[in-house]
C-alpha positions as CSV (number, residue, x, y, z in Angstrom):
1,M,68.7,79.9,94.2
2,N,67.4,82.5,93.3
3,D,69.0,84.3,96.0
4,L,72.3,82.9,94.9
5,L,71.0,83.8,91.0
6,Q,70.4,87.1,92.3
7,G,73.8,87.3,93.9
8,K,73.4,88.5,97.5
9,Y,75.4,85.5,99.0
10,I,78.2,86.2,96.6
11,R,78.5,90.3,96.8
12,F,77.9,89.2,100.8
13,T,81.3,86.4,100.9
14,I,83.3,88.9,98.9
15,A,82.7,91.5,101.8
16,A,83.1,89.0,104.7
17,V,86.4,87.9,103.2
18,L,87.9,91.1,103.0
19,Y,86.7,92.1,106.7
20,L,88.3,88.6,107.4
21,L,91.8,89.6,106.1
22,L,91.1,93.1,107.9
23,V,90.7,92.0,111.3
24,I,93.4,89.3,110.8
25,W,95.2,92.4,109.7
26,I,94.6,94.9,112.6
27,G,95.0,91.8,115.3
28,N,91.5,92.7,117.2
29,Y,89.9,89.8,117.0
30,W,86.9,91.7,118.6
31,L,86.3,93.2,115.0
32,L,84.6,89.4,114.6
33,L,81.0,90.8,115.7
34,G,81.2,92.9,112.7
35,L,80.4,89.7,110.4
36,P,76.3,89.4,111.2
37,V,76.3,93.0,110.6
38,I,77.5,92.2,107.0
39,Y,75.4,89.2,106.7
40,D,72.3,91.4,107.6
41,I,73.3,94.2,105.3
42,Y,73.8,91.7,102.3
43,V,71.2,88.8,103.1
44,S,68.6,88.9,105.4
45,K,68.1,93.4,106.0
46,K,66.2,93.3,108.7
47,V,68.0,96.7,110.0
48,N,68.1,99.6,107.4
49,W,71.8,100.7,108.0
50,S,71.5,103.2,106.0
51,F,68.6,105.0,108.1
52,W,68.7,108.1,106.1
53,K,67.7,105.8,103.0
54,R,64.0,104.2,102.9
55,R,63.4,101.3,100.9
56,D,59.7,101.2,100.7
57,R,59.9,104.0,97.7
58,K,62.0,105.8,95.6
59,N,64.0,108.5,97.6
60,S,65.0,112.3,96.1
61,A,67.6,113.5,94.5
62,F,68.7,115.2,97.9
63,I,68.8,112.0,99.7
64,E,70.6,109.4,96.8
65,W,73.6,112.6,96.5
66,L,73.3,112.7,100.3
67,D,73.9,108.9,100.8
68,A,76.6,108.7,97.8
69,I,78.5,111.2,99.9
70,I,78.9,109.6,103.2
71,F,79.7,106.8,100.8
72,A,83.0,108.6,99.8
73,V,83.8,110.0,103.3
74,I,83.2,106.1,104.6
75,A,85.3,105.1,101.7
76,V,87.9,107.8,101.3
77,T,88.8,107.7,105.6
78,L,89.5,104.0,105.3
79,I,92.1,104.7,102.2
80,N,93.5,107.6,104.3
81,I,93.8,105.0,107.2
82,F,95.2,101.3,105.2
83,L,96.8,103.2,102.3
84,F,97.8,106.5,101.5
85,Q,96.9,110.1,102.5
86,N,97.7,112.8,100.5
87,Y,100.1,115.9,101.7
88,R,100.7,119.4,100.9
89,I,104.5,120.8,101.3
90,P,104.1,123.6,103.0
91,T,107.4,125.4,103.9
92,P,110.7,125.2,101.8
93,S,112.3,123.0,104.4
94,M,112.9,119.9,101.5
95,E,113.9,122.0,99.3
96,K,114.9,121.5,95.7
97,S,114.4,117.6,96.8
98,L,110.5,118.8,97.7
99,L,109.2,122.4,96.3
100,V,106.2,124.7,98.4
101,G,103.2,123.6,96.3
102,D,103.8,119.9,95.3
103,H,101.0,117.7,96.6
104,L,103.1,114.2,97.2
105,F,101.1,110.6,97.6
106,V,102.3,109.1,100.9
107,S,102.3,105.3,101.3
108,K,100.7,103.8,105.0
109,L,101.8,100.5,103.7
110,A,105.9,101.5,103.0
111,Y,106.0,101.3,107.2
112,G,102.9,99.3,108.0
113,P,99.2,102.0,108.7
114,R,99.2,103.1,112.5
115,M,95.6,102.4,114.1
116,P,94.6,106.3,115.2
117,N,94.7,107.3,119.1
118,T,91.8,108.9,118.5
119,P,89.4,107.5,115.7
120,I,86.1,110.4,115.9
121,A,87.2,112.7,114.3
122,F,85.9,115.5,111.6
123,P,86.7,113.7,108.5
124,F,89.8,115.4,106.6
125,T,90.9,117.8,109.5
126,Q,93.6,117.3,111.2
127,H,93.6,119.0,114.4
128,T,91.1,121.9,113.4
129,M,87.4,122.3,112.7
130,P,87.4,124.5,109.3
131,L,85.0,127.2,110.4
132,T,84.6,127.3,114.0
133,K,88.7,126.6,114.4
134,G,87.4,124.9,117.7
135,K,89.6,121.5,117.9
136,S,88.3,118.8,115.0
137,W,88.3,115.6,117.5
138,S,87.2,113.4,120.4
139,D,88.4,112.5,123.5
140,I,86.0,110.7,124.8
141,I,88.3,107.2,123.0
142,Y,91.5,107.1,122.9
143,W,93.6,103.7,121.8
144,P,96.6,103.0,122.1
145,Y,99.9,103.4,119.2
146,K,99.5,100.4,117.1
147,R,101.5,99.7,113.9
148,L,99.9,97.0,111.2
149,L,102.6,94.8,109.5
150,G,104.1,96.9,106.8
151,V,106.0,96.1,103.0
152,G,109.4,97.3,104.4
153,H,111.3,99.7,107.4
154,V,112.2,103.2,108.0
155,K,116.1,103.4,105.8
156,H,119.4,106.1,105.9
157,N,117.8,108.7,103.4
158,D,114.0,108.0,103.4
159,P,111.8,110.7,103.4
160,I,109.4,110.7,105.6
161,V,106.1,111.9,106.5
162,F,105.6,112.1,110.1
163,N,103.4,114.2,113.5
164,F,105.9,116.9,114.7
165,P,107.0,115.7,118.3
166,A,107.5,119.0,119.4
167,G,103.8,119.5,118.9
168,D,101.6,117.9,122.1
169,T,101.5,121.2,123.8
170,V,100.7,124.4,121.5
171,V,99.9,128.0,121.6
172,V,97.1,128.4,119.9
173,E,98.1,132.6,118.8
174,D,101.3,131.2,117.2
175,Q,100.8,127.6,115.6
176,T,103.9,127.8,113.6
177,T,106.8,127.8,117.0
178,S,107.1,125.2,119.0
179,Y,105.1,126.1,122.2
180,Y,108.7,124.5,124.3
181,E,110.7,127.0,122.1
182,I,108.4,130.1,123.2
183,V,108.9,129.0,126.7
184,R,112.6,128.9,126.3
185,R,112.9,132.2,124.3
186,T,110.6,133.8,126.9
187,A,113.2,132.1,129.2
188,R,116.0,133.7,128.0
189,E,114.2,137.2,128.1
190,L,113.8,137.2,130.8
191,Q,117.3,135.9,131.9
192,A,118.7,139.1,129.9
193,R,116.4,142.0,131.4
194,D,117.6,140.4,135.0
195,N,120.7,140.2,134.4
196,F,121.2,144.1,133.1
197,S,120.6,145.5,136.2
198,N,122.5,142.6,138.4
199,P,125.9,141.5,138.8
200,Q,125.9,137.8,139.3
201,P,123.7,136.3,136.0
202,R,121.3,133.2,136.7
203,P,121.6,129.7,134.4
204,V,118.1,130.3,131.9
205,S,116.8,127.2,133.5
206,Q,115.6,129.1,136.9
207,Y,113.7,131.0,134.5
208,M,111.7,128.8,133.2
209,P,109.3,127.8,135.6
210,M,108.7,131.9,135.3
211,A,108.3,131.4,131.8
212,R,106.0,128.8,131.4
213,K,103.4,131.0,133.8
214,E,103.9,133.8,131.9
215,I,102.7,132.2,128.5
216,W,99.8,130.6,130.3
217,D,98.8,133.5,131.8
218,K,98.9,134.9,128.8
219,Y,98.0,133.3,125.7
220,E,95.5,130.6,125.0
221,V,97.2,127.0,125.2
222,I,95.9,123.5,123.9
223,Y,97.2,120.0,124.2
224,R,97.2,117.2,121.0
225,P,98.0,113.7,121.3
226,A,100.0,112.0,118.1
227,D,97.7,111.6,116.1
228,R,96.3,115.2,115.8
229,R,100.2,117.1,115.6
230,D,101.0,118.6,112.7
231,N,102.3,116.6,109.8
232,Y,106.2,117.3,108.8
233,V,108.1,116.1,105.7
234,K,111.8,115.5,106.3
235,R,115.1,112.8,105.5
236,C,115.7,110.3,107.8
237,I,119.4,111.3,109.0
238,G,119.9,109.0,111.9
239,L,118.5,105.4,112.6
240,P,118.1,104.0,116.1
241,G,121.1,102.6,117.4
242,D,123.4,105.2,115.3
243,T,125.7,108.2,116.5
244,L,125.4,110.8,114.8
245,T,128.1,114.1,114.5
246,I,127.5,117.2,112.2
247,K,131.0,119.1,112.0
248,S,131.1,122.2,109.8
249,G,127.8,121.0,107.9
250,D,128.9,117.7,107.5
251,I,127.3,114.7,108.6
252,F,128.4,111.3,110.2
253,I,127.0,108.1,111.0
254,N,128.4,105.9,113.4
255,G,132.0,107.7,112.3
256,K,131.6,107.6,108.6
257,I,130.2,110.7,105.9
258,V,127.1,111.0,104.7
259,E,127.1,111.9,101.5
260,G,124.4,114.5,100.3
261,N,121.9,114.5,98.0
262,E,122.3,116.7,94.6
263,T,119.2,118.3,95.4
264,Q,120.9,119.3,98.9
265,Q,120.5,122.9,99.8
266,T,122.9,124.9,101.9
267,T,123.7,128.3,102.8
268,Y,125.6,131.1,100.4
269,I,127.6,134.4,100.2
270,I,127.8,135.5,96.6
271,G,129.6,138.3,96.0
272,T,129.2,140.3,92.7
273,N,131.6,142.6,91.2
274,G,129.4,145.5,92.2
275,T,126.3,145.0,89.8
276,T,122.9,142.7,90.4
277,I,122.6,139.3,89.1
278,N,120.2,139.3,86.4
279,P,116.3,137.6,88.0
280,K,115.8,135.8,85.0
281,A,119.4,133.8,85.8
282,F,117.8,133.0,89.2
283,E,114.7,132.0,87.3
284,R,115.9,130.0,85.2
285,L,117.5,128.4,88.7
286,G,114.7,127.4,90.5
287,I,115.5,130.2,93.1
288,S,112.8,131.4,94.4
289,K,111.7,135.3,95.1
290,T,111.7,134.6,98.3
291,D,115.2,132.9,98.8
292,Q,117.1,136.0,96.9
293,N,118.5,137.7,100.0
294,M,120.4,141.3,99.1
295,L,122.9,141.9,101.9
296,S,123.8,145.1,99.8
297,G,123.9,146.4,96.4
298,S,126.8,143.7,95.7
299,A,126.5,140.6,98.1
300,Y,123.5,137.8,98.0
301,Y,122.2,134.9,100.4
302,L,121.6,132.1,98.8
303,P,120.2,128.8,99.5
304,L,121.8,126.8,97.1
305,T,122.2,123.4,96.0
306,K,125.8,122.4,94.3
307,P,125.6,122.4,91.2
308,N,123.2,125.6,91.7
309,A,126.3,127.0,93.8
310,E,129.2,126.1,91.0
311,T,126.5,127.4,87.9
312,I,126.5,131.2,89.9
313,S,130.1,130.5,90.2
314,K,131.0,130.5,86.3
315,F,128.5,134.3,85.8
316,T,131.1,137.1,85.0
317,N,129.8,139.3,87.3
318,V,130.4,137.0,90.3
319,I,133.7,137.2,92.1
320,S,133.0,134.9,95.5
321,V,130.6,132.1,96.4
322,T,130.8,130.9,100.2
323,P,129.2,128.7,102.2
324,V,128.3,129.9,106.0
325,F,128.9,127.5,108.7
326,A,128.5,128.4,112.7
327,R,131.3,127.9,113.8
328,K,132.2,125.6,115.9
329,G,132.0,125.8,119.9
330,E,129.6,128.4,119.4
331,F,126.8,128.2,121.4
332,A,123.1,128.1,119.7
333,P,120.4,128.0,122.5
334,H,117.9,126.9,120.1
335,I,120.0,123.7,119.4
336,F,119.2,120.7,121.4
337,P,119.6,119.2,123.9
338,Y,119.9,123.3,124.7
339,D,122.6,123.0,127.2
340,P,125.7,125.0,126.7
341,K,128.2,123.2,128.3
342,L,127.8,121.3,124.7
343,A,128.3,124.1,122.7
344,W,125.8,122.5,120.0
345,N,125.4,124.7,116.6
346,E,123.1,123.6,113.5
347,D,126.2,123.4,111.7
348,N,128.3,121.2,114.2
349,F,126.3,118.5,116.3
350,G,127.0,115.4,118.7
351,P,128.2,113.1,118.5
352,L,124.9,111.8,119.5
353,W,123.5,108.2,119.9
354,I,120.0,107.9,118.8
355,P,117.9,105.4,121.2
356,A,116.6,101.7,120.2
357,K,114.2,99.5,121.8
358,G,115.2,97.8,124.3
359,V,118.7,99.1,124.6
360,T,119.3,100.4,128.2
361,V,121.4,103.2,129.0
362,K,122.7,104.4,132.4
363,I,121.5,107.9,132.7
364,D,122.2,111.1,135.7
365,T,122.3,114.8,135.7
366,S,125.0,115.5,133.2
367,N,123.2,113.4,130.6
368,L,119.8,113.2,131.7
369,N,118.5,116.0,129.0
370,L,119.1,114.3,125.7
371,Y,116.9,111.4,127.1
372,D,114.4,113.3,129.6
373,R,111.4,113.6,127.4
374,I,111.4,110.1,125.6
375,I,110.9,108.9,129.4
376,D,108.4,112.0,130.1
377,V,106.6,112.4,127.3
378,Y,107.1,109.5,124.8
379,E,107.2,106.4,127.4
380,D,104.7,108.3,129.6
381,N,107.0,108.1,133.2
382,D,106.7,110.3,135.9
383,L,109.9,112.0,136.0
384,K,111.2,113.9,138.8
385,V,114.8,115.4,139.0
386,E,115.6,116.4,143.4
387,G,119.2,117.4,143.6
388,S,121.6,114.4,142.1
389,A,118.7,111.8,142.4
390,I,116.7,111.5,139.3
391,Y,113.0,109.5,140.1
392,I,111.0,107.8,137.8
393,N,107.5,106.3,138.7
394,G,108.4,107.2,142.4
395,K,111.8,105.3,142.5
396,P,115.6,106.0,142.3
397,A,116.8,105.2,138.6
398,D,120.1,105.2,137.8
399,S,119.3,103.3,134.4
400,Y,116.7,103.4,131.8
401,T,115.9,101.2,129.2
402,F,114.2,102.3,125.7
403,R,110.2,100.5,125.2
404,M,110.7,102.5,121.1
405,D,112.7,102.9,118.7
406,Y,113.6,107.1,117.5
407,Y,114.8,108.4,115.2
408,F,116.7,111.4,113.3
409,M,115.6,113.6,110.9
410,M,116.8,116.4,109.0
411,G,115.8,118.9,105.9
412,D,117.7,118.7,102.7
413,N,117.0,122.9,102.6
414,R,119.9,122.9,105.8
415,H,119.7,126.3,106.9
416,N,116.0,126.6,106.5
417,S,114.1,123.6,108.5
418,A,113.3,123.0,112.2
419,D,114.1,119.8,112.2
420,S,115.2,117.5,114.5
421,R,119.1,119.6,115.3
422,Y,116.1,122.1,117.0
423,W,113.7,119.8,118.5
424,G,115.4,116.2,119.3
425,F,114.2,112.6,118.0
426,V,111.0,111.5,116.8
427,P,109.6,108.3,118.4
428,E,108.3,105.8,115.7
429,D,104.4,106.0,116.8
430,H,104.9,109.4,115.3
431,I,105.6,108.0,112.0
432,V,102.8,108.0,109.0
433,G,104.0,107.0,105.9
434,K,106.1,107.3,102.9
435,P,105.9,110.0,100.3
436,K,105.8,108.1,97.0
437,L,105.5,110.4,94.3
438,I,104.1,114.0,93.4
439,W,100.7,114.0,91.8
440,L,99.9,117.8,91.5
441,S,103.2,120.6,91.7
442,L,101.7,124.5,91.9
443,N,104.3,127.3,92.2
444,K,102.8,129.9,93.7
445,E,105.0,132.8,92.2
446,G,103.5,131.3,88.9
447,E,100.7,132.4,86.4
448,G,98.2,131.0,84.7
449,L,99.0,127.7,83.4
450,R,102.4,128.5,84.6
451,K,101.2,127.7,88.3
452,L,101.3,123.5,87.0
453,R,104.7,122.6,87.7
454,L,104.3,120.4,84.9
455,K,107.5,118.1,84.4
456,R,107.2,116.6,87.9
457,M,103.7,115.9,87.9
458,F,104.2,112.0,88.5
459,M,107.6,112.0,89.6
460,R,109.3,109.6,92.0
461,V,109.9,111.2,95.5
462,R,113.5,110.2,96.1
């Protein structure tokens, strides 16, 4: 009765019920072995689980602070895994929807929290230790992909935080560029040097093995598991099973045009009568200094929203406002799936079918480049091509059934966004969460209190 009055059984009951609910949510009933530990912590107290603290006398202030820090680290880590996480916008790929310096509250519950692949890691780091620059996680324990029940599903136009799919292999000396793009770029350079003196040029694909060898010999190349790849934020344009097409910058999903957001940007050439535009006018429109590119004394090259383009067109010294799009049929070698026969570019792309879980497609050497990375990397099969024959896990294959859903992501800053047009599909196991609100916004071009964008703080993300 005295124990009951002390409240230890009440505290144990509350902790045990919460723990049981967590076990049921996770679905791993081996975790029930943790109940005796909870009982000992609150009731029997046979083991000193906080071994850094003494039970028989008062602890020093340092130990008390250490105990508080350890508790805070554990609590915040669990919150980051199961509930929400902070994310800072580092690049302008989503402007003007999300600005560089915005700090986002990212909900893990929106689509269901994902259990970590690498649960042993240094707290609050994505992949790199703060001082040593070494990797911040351990490979001792690796858990397969598992997503817990969430409150919703990914929808068209959702802004989404996800792990960079092409970030599995990284060149340490150039982490801002995809390893695969570095290899392709090196292959194109080798091809250009060879073809300069070769009357019979060879396709770039024949230079890929040489390019890979050159990169591995020249740089340090490392691997990162899915949950340790860089976090990106883009907008979901295509869902599993959709067919996506881009025509002169306009997006079509299943044959229907997708209306753009008011904050979506594209690139314009602004012609003037020879005079410059007042920098204060750019500032009032929220056009950053880094975006103010001058082509000549009378022309600007600017990423603009449609409302901003209309406003600038009314300036007395502006004579033309022209959107810039790549020409149809103009092959861009950096655009997925990097096939000159398709001749796709940033503004003219597809039609491309987005894979859906459980769907079977016919495959041959004419369309394998659309799905080879899914088969070989994301879904961990042994894929080999010998002539016109395709082998999956050692067996001849003319079809493939997808084991995961995939998504097509694009940045709102259409001509300044490395997105699915450049590296393809985003697998479901890379989805991190949905940004809900901006809790802090800092302008790097501002000074003093002007660095704070007060109007954006606690603004809902749309």
